[in-house]
C-alpha positions, 0 to 999 in steps of 0.5 A: 821399407828398411828393417833398421836405420843404424848403418844409414845413421852412422854415415848420416845418409837417408835410406834412399842414398845413392852410391855416390852419396854413400861414398861421399859420406864415408869419406867425410866421416872416415877422415873425421874419426880416423884414429890418427886424427882422433885416438879415442874414436877407434870404435866409432871409426870401426862402426863407420867402416862396417856401415860403409862395407855393407851399404856400398855392396848392393847385395849386402845392402839389400840383405841389410834393408830386408833383415837388418844387422842380424841378417848380415851376421847370419849371412856370415858377415858379422863385425868379427869377420869384417875386413880391417877398417884400415884396409877399407880406408886404404882401398878407398883413399889409396886405391889399394896396395899393389904387389911389391915391398910392404909399405907404411900407411898412407896419410890422408888429410882433408883440405877445405878449399873455396870455389875461387881456389878451384876456379883460379888455382892456388897453392896452400900450405898445410901442416901434416902429422906423420910417423917417422922412425925414431932417431934415438933407437934407430927404430929398434924400440929399445936397447940392442938385443932387448927385443924378442919375438912374441911367444903368444902369436909366434911373431905373426902379430895375429891370433886366430879364433875358431867359432862354431856357427851351426852344425857342420859350419865354423868361422875363423876370426883373426884378431890382433895379438893381445900380447904384442898388440900386433907388433910381433915383438915384445920389449921389456919396459925397462929397456924401452927407448925413452923417446918413442917408448918402445913404439919405434916411431915418433910423430913429426909435423911437416908443412907442405905446399899443396898445388891446387890446379884450375878446374880441380873438383870436390873430392879430388885427391893430390898424392905426394909419393913417399911422404906418408908414415915411415916405419922400420922395415917398410917403404914409406907410405904416401901422403894423400890430400882430399879436396873438400869444396866449401859452399859459395855464397853466390855460385853453385858449381855443376860439373864445369858450369857455374850457376848463379840465380838472380831474382827479378821484379815483374817489371824487369821480367817484362820490360828488360833489365841490366845487371852486373855480376862479379865473376870468381876471377874478379871480372865484371860481367854485364847481363842484359835482357831486352823487353820481350826476351825469354830465356830458358 
């Protein structure tokens, strides 16, 4: 018996959900509420990420089931001390960052595909939106010389707050700088670039061709290197397409097998039958059963 269901409800899974079910639910919710797709859903995205961080960790999940959200906070893992939701997202979809040059964010998109496309293979066109460096200000954000280092965070983009927990225990919480919004620099509004409004980047939509190979699976990813967000001073991120298999009207996929259910009358079961099935590649398969045959 769990103490509360909030995190389970956020992901839309039962309290008995397996690790695989939690991961699949997070994937769907994270893609739906990602701020790049829904700018007004930042808080929802953060809550979903927090729920996934707890429920995907066996020890944290056990603590949450026993004592609820308060137990997580008392254990030193409250919302302020949680990992950055974007870091969780990148780790889940992009496999984390290797050491090397700093890179722009990966752009992750979900592509709905039919069972026919996964069986036969296909090429789909998809319009994706990404950040690119503003060509009007060359990524400066404003006039030359108008950009200055933020004094509040001293150019780090981060503010550190110390909170007393119990006697002898303190907690350090890092938040995005409120003055520069994490940009590390400040631009006088009158000197901002008119095209990007000081953001240094603009959004661009590009149509790409996504190759779907025969036998690909639900949740499988297709990566396009250096096709993600582009920001000043960073290497381009990647574009990651996640396949979302849609339910089929006749077949159920189980690994590499296709399951098709046929309802028989009593006479057909006893005396035999012949039925035809149209396969996913439009072949006609003839299913024949002789009298007295039993299939298991």
